[in-house]
C-alpha positions in Angstrom: 43.1 10.2 2.9 39.8 8.3 2.3 41.1 5.4 4.4 42.1 7.7 7.2 38.6 9.2 7.4 37.1 5.7 7.3 39.2 4.5 10.3 38.3 7.7 12.1 34.6 7.1 11.6 34.9 3.6 12.9 36.8 4.9 15.9 34.1 7.4 16.7 31.5 4.8 16.4 33.3 2.5 18.8 33.9 5.3 21.3 30.2 6.1 21.4 29.0 2.5 22.0 28.1 3.1 25.7 25.4 5.7 25.0 22.9 3.1 23.7 24.2 0.0 25.5 22.7 -1.3 28.7 23.7 -4.3 30.9 21.5 -6.3 33.2 21.3 -9.4 35.3 18.6 -11.6 33.7 16.8 -14.0 36.1 16.3 -17.1 34.0 13.5 -19.5 35.0 14.7 -22.1 32.5 18.4 -22.1 33.7 17.5 -21.4 37.3 20.4 -18.9 37.4 21.2 -15.3 36.8 22.9 -14.4 33.5 24.8 -11.3 32.3 23.0 -9.9 29.3 23.9 -6.8 27.2 21.6 -4.8 24.9 22.2 -2.3 22.2 19.4 -0.1 20.9 19.7 2.6 18.2 19.9 6.0 19.8 16.9 7.2 17.8 14.8 4.0 18.6 11.1 4.5 18.0 8.1 2.2 18.2 7.1 3.4 14.8 9.9 1.4 13.2 10.8 -2.3 13.2 14.3 -3.4 14.0 16.1 -6.7 13.1 17.4 -8.6 16.1 21.0 -9.9 16.3 21.6 -12.5 19.1 25.3 -12.7 20.0 26.8 -15.5 22.1 30.2 -15.1 23.7 29.3 -11.5 24.4 32.5 -10.8 26.2 34.4 -11.2 22.9 31.8 -10.5 20.2 29.2 -8.0 21.5 31.2 -4.8 21.0 32.5 -5.9 17.6 29.0 -6.6 16.4 27.6 -3.4 17.8 30.4 -1.3 16.2 29.6 -3.0 12.8 25.9 -2.4 13.2 26.4 1.3 14.0 28.9 1.9 11.3 27.1 0.0 8.5 23.6 1.4 9.4 25.0 4.9 9.6 26.2 4.5 6.0 22.9 3.0 4.8 24.5 -0.4 4.2 22.1 -2.2 6.6 19.0 -1.3 8.6 19.3 -0.1 12.2 19.2 -3.1 14.5 18.9 -4.2 18.1 21.7 -6.4 19.4 21.5 -8.7 22.5 24.6 -10.3 23.8 24.7 -13.3 26.2 27.7 -13.3 28.6 29.4 -16.7 28.9 32.9 -15.8 30.0 32.4 -16.2 33.8 33.8 -19.6 34.8 34.0 -20.4 31.1 30.3 -21.3 31.2 30.1 -21.3 27.4 31.3 -24.9 27.4 28.4 -25.9 29.7 25.8 -23.9 27.8 26.8 -25.3 24.5 27.8 -28.8 25.5 26.7 -31.8 23.4 26.6 -35.5 23.8 29.6 -37.1 22.0 27.6 -40.0 20.8 24.5 -38.3 19.5 25.8 -34.8 18.8 22.7 -33.4 20.5 22.7 -30.9 23.4 23.2 -32.2 27.0 20.6 -31.3 29.6 22.3 -28.0 30.3 22.5 -27.3 26.6 18.8 -28.0 26.3 18.0 -25.5 29.0 20.2 -22.9 27.4 18.5 -23.5 24.1 15.1 -22.8 25.8 16.6 -19.8 27.6 17.3 -18.1 24.3 14.2 -19.3 22.5 11.5 -19.0 25.2 12.9 -16.2 27.5 15.3 -13.8 25.8 13.6 -13.6 22.4 10.0 -13.3 23.7 11.1 -10.7 26.3 12.6 -8.5 23.5 9.7 -9.3 21.2 7.1 -8.0 23.7 9.1 -5.1 24.9 10.5 -3.7 21.6 9.4 -3.5 18.0 11.3 -6.5 16.5 11.4 -7.1 12.8 10.9 -10.7 11.4 14.6 -10.8 10.6 16.7 -12.5 13.4 20.4 -13.3 13.2 22.5 -15.7 15.3 26.2 -15.0 15.8 28.6 -17.5 17.5 32.3 -18.5 17.7 33.8 -22.0 17.8 31.6 -24.0 20.3 28.9 -21.3 20.4 28.8 -21.2 16.6 28.0 -24.9 16.6 25.2 -24.3 19.1 23.3 -22.1 16.6 22.8 -25.0 14.3 20.4 -26.6 16.7 17.8 -23.9 15.8 17.9 -25.3 12.3 16.4 -28.6 13.6 12.9 -27.2 14.1 10.3 -27.3 11.4 10.8 -23.6 11.1 14.1 -22.0 12.0 14.0 -19.4 14.8 16.7 -17.4 13.0 16.8 -16.2 9.4 20.6 -15.7 9.4 23.5 -17.5 11.0 27.1 -16.3 11.3 29.2 -19.3 12.2 32.8 -18.2 13.0 35.4 -21.0 13.1 32.8 -23.6 14.3 33.7 -26.5 16.5 31.3 -29.0 15.0 29.3 -31.5 17.1 29.0 -35.1 16.1 27.4 -35.6 12.6 26.9 -31.8 12.2 28.7 -31.8 8.9 25.8 -33.9 7.5 22.9 -32.6 9.6 23.4 -28.9 8.7 23.2 -29.5 4.9 20.2 -31.8 5.4 18.3 -29.1 7.4 19.2 -26.3 5.1 17.8 -28.4 2.2 14.6 -29.2 4.1 13.7 -25.8 5.5 11.1 -23.9 3.4 12.1 -20.3 4.4 14.7 -17.7 3.5 18.0 -18.6 5.3 21.3 -16.8 5.2 24.1 -19.1 6.3 27.7 -17.8 6.7 30.7 -20.0 7.6 33.9 -18.0 8.3 37.1 -20.0 8.9 40.8 -19.5 9.1 43.0 -21.5 6.7 45.3 -22.9 9.3 44.9 -26.6 10.4 42.4 -27.5 13.1 40.7 -30.6 14.4 37.5 -29.7 12.6 38.9 -28.4 9.3 38.1 -31.5 7.2 34.6 -31.8 8.5 33.9 -28.1 7.9 35.2 -28.5 4.3 33.0 -31.5 3.9 30.0 -29.6 5.2 30.9 -26.7 2.8 30.9 -29.1 -0.2 27.5 -30.5 0.7 25.9 -27.1 1.2 27.4 -25.9 -2.0 25.6 -28.7 -3.9 22.2 -27.4 -2.7 20.3 -25.4 -5.3 17.5 -23.5 -3.6 16.5 -19.9 -4.3 15.7 -19.2 -0.6 19.1 -20.4 0.7 21.9 -17.8 0.6 25.1 -19.6 1.6 28.5 -18.0 2.0 31.9 -19.6 2.8 34.7 -17.2 3.6 38.2 -18.5 4.3 41.1 -16.3 5.3 44.6 -17.2 4.4 46.5 -15.2 7.1 44.0 -15.3 9.9 44.3 -17.5 13.0 41.6 -18.7 15.4 41.5 -15.3 17.2 42.0 -12.8 14.4 39.3 -14.6 12.3 36.6 -12.9 14.5 36.9 -9.3 13.3 37.7 -10.5 9.8 34.6 -12.6 9.7 31.9 -10.3 11.2 32.4 -7.4 8.7 32.4 -9.8 5.7 29.4 -11.6 6.9 27.5 -8.4 7.3 28.4 -7.5 3.7 27.1 -10.9 2.6 23.8 -10.7 4.4 22.9 -7.1 4.0 23.9 -6.8 0.3 20.3 -6.6 -0.6 19.8 -3.5 1.6 22.7 -1.6 0.1 22.4 0.6 -3.1 22.9 -1.3 -6.3 26.7 -1.4 -7.0 28.3 -1.1 -10.5 29.5 -4.7 -10.2 25.9 -5.8 -9.4 24.6 -3.8 -12.3 27.0 -5.5 -14.7 26.9 -9.1 -13.4 23.3 -9.5 -12.3 21.0 -6.9 -13.9 22.5 -6.7 -17.4 23.0 -10.5 -17.7 19.5 -11.4 -16.6 16.8 -12.3 -19.1 14.1 -10.9 -16.9 12.7 -7.4 -17.3 15.0 -4.9 -15.5 12.1 -3.5 -13.4 11.5 -7.0 -11.9 15.0 -6.9 -10.4 14.2 -3.7 -8.5 10.7 -4.9 -7.5 12.0 -8.2 -6.2 14.8 -6.5 -4.3 12.5 -4.2 -2.4 9.8 -6.8 -1.8 12.5 -9.0 -0.2 13.7 -6.1 2.0 10.1 -5.6 3.2 9.6 -9.3 3.8 12.9 -9.8 5.7 13.1 -6.6 7.7 9.4 -5.8 8.2 9.3 -2.3 6.8 9.0 -0.7 3.4 12.3 1.0 2.4 12.0 4.0 0.1 13.6 3.2 -3.3 16.9 4.9 -3.6 17.6 7.3 -6.5 20.8 5.3 -7.2 18.7 2.1 -7.7 16.2 3.9 -10.0 19.0 5.2 -12.2 20.6 1.8 -12.4 17.4 0.2 -13.6 16.8 3.1 -16.0 20.3 2.6 -17.5 19.5 -1.1 -17.8 16.3 -0.4 -19.6 18.2 1.6 -22.2 21.1 -0.8 -22.4 18.9 -3.9 -22.9 16.2 -2.2 -25.0 13.8 -3.2 -22.3 11.3 -0.3 -22.8 8.4 -2.1 -21.2 10.1 -1.7 -17.9 10.0 2.1 -18.3 6.3 2.2 -17.6 6.3 0.7 -14.1 9.5 2.5 -13.4 7.8 5.8 -14.3 4.9 5.0 -12.0 7.3 4.2 -9.1 9.1 7.6 -9.6 5.8 9.5 -9.5 5.3 8.0 -6.0 8.8 8.3 -4.7 9.8 11.6 -6.2 6.5 13.3 -7.0 7.8 16.8 -7.3 10.4 15.9 -9.9 10.3 15.4 -13.7 11.6 11.9 -13.4 8.4 9.9 -13.6 6.9 11.8 -16.5 10.2 11.9 -18.4 10.5 8.1 -18.2 6.8 7.7 -19.2 7.4 10.0 -22.1 10.3 7.8 -23.3 8.0 4.8 -22.9 5.3 6.3 -25.2 8.0 7.4 -27.6 9.3 3.8 -28.0 5.7 2.5 -28.1 5.1 4.6 -31.2 2.6 7.0 -29.6 4.0 10.5 -30.3 1.0 12.4 -29.1 1.0 10.8 -25.7 4.8 11.2 -25.6 4.5 14.9 -26.4 2.0 15.6 -23.7 4.0 13.7 -21.1 7.2 15.5 -21.9 5.4 18.8 -21.5 4.4 17.7 -18.0 8.0 16.7 -17.2 9.2 20.2 -18.4 7.0 21.9 -15.8 8.5 19.9 -12.8 11.7 20.0 -10.9 15.0 18.8 -12.3 16.7 15.8 -10.7 20.0 14.0 -11.1 20.9 14.1 -14.8 17.4 15.0 -16.0 17.0 18.7 -16.9 14.3 20.8 -18.4 16.5 21.3 -21.4 16.4 17.5 -22.0 12.6 17.6 -21.9 12.5 20.6 -24.2 14.7 18.8 -26.7 12.2 15.9 -26.7 9.3 18.3 -27.2 11.1 20.2 -30.0 12.0 16.9 -31.8 8.4 15.6 -31.6 7.2 19.0 -32.9 9.6 18.8 -35.9 8.7 15.2 -36.7 4.9 15.3 -36.2 4.0 19.0 -36.2 2.5 19.1 -32.7 
C-alpha cells in the first residue's frame, strides 16, 4: 500500500510540472545563435528565500526527470526547493558540437569553448541577477554532456559545487585530469559518477578514474560511484538521478536511524558538534538557515544519553530554547545537564521551569514532576 501511494505521489508531481515550467528562445551573444532553454521555478517562489540552481544539459531527455525529482524530494523535505534550467541540445543533434573536444588535447573545440562561455557568462549571470540564487550550483549531464561538465573543474574555483556525471564519454586524459583537479580544488565538491555495468568503450577509463578519485582523502570532497548491474545506457538515466540526489542532499534530510548508529554513535566528537556542523554546512551550501528539525534534536539527545556525553546537553538545551521556545524541551535538557554536573539546586529550579511549559514529543509534565520529586526526596528542596 505504501509503495502504491509513493508512485501515485510521483505521478501527481510529474503531471503538475507544466505549472511552474517556462520555455524561451535565448539569444546568445557568445554562440551567435538562438537556443531553446527551459526553466523550472518552485510554485511558491519568493525573493525572501535563496534557491540552489541545477543546470541540466540534454534537456530533451533529462529536464523533466530532474524537475520531477526536485519537486518530489523537496515536497518531502529531502532537499531544498530549487531552480532548474535545462539547455536544449536535441535539434540537429547539436549536443555533439556543443561538447566536442580535440582528440589530441582532450580540450574543447572552438564551438565547445563558446558553449562553455554561454553557460558560464550568459545563462548563470542572467539567472543570478533575475532570481535569488543560492551559492549551491549543480551540473547534470549524460555521456558526452557529462564529460563537458568536467571542464568547469579546470578553473581555480569550480563554477559548480556538485556534478552528476551519468555514463560519461570521457575526453582524452580525463581519467587523469578529473582526479587531479578534485585534489587541487580548495572548496566543497560533490562529484557523482553513475554508470551501467555493461561493456562500453569508456568503461576501463571510468574505472581507472574511479580508482584514482577513491584514493583522495579530503574532507571537502564528497565522491560517489554508483554502478547498476541491470541498467543499460538508456535506463541508467532515471536510476542515476534519484540516487545522486540521495547522495548530495543527504545532509539536508532528517538524521536517519542508520546515520545515528554508524556516524553519530561511532564518533569520538561531542554529539552536539555533529548537529552544529550539519546545520552550518547546510547554511554554507544553500545560503539560508534551516530550522533544526525535532527529529535531529531527539537523535542528538539520545546520543548524549547513550555516550554519556552530558556536556553536549547544555548547548542542545540552548538550541531548543530558541527553536522550540514554548516547550519544556530546553529547560528539561538543561535540568538533566545540571543534574549530571552535580548541581541539584540549579537542576531543581530548571525542572520547575520545564514543568510550567508545553509538552513536546516524549517529554511530559509528569517526567518533569518525577525529576522534581526525586530531587526533593534526595536533597529536601
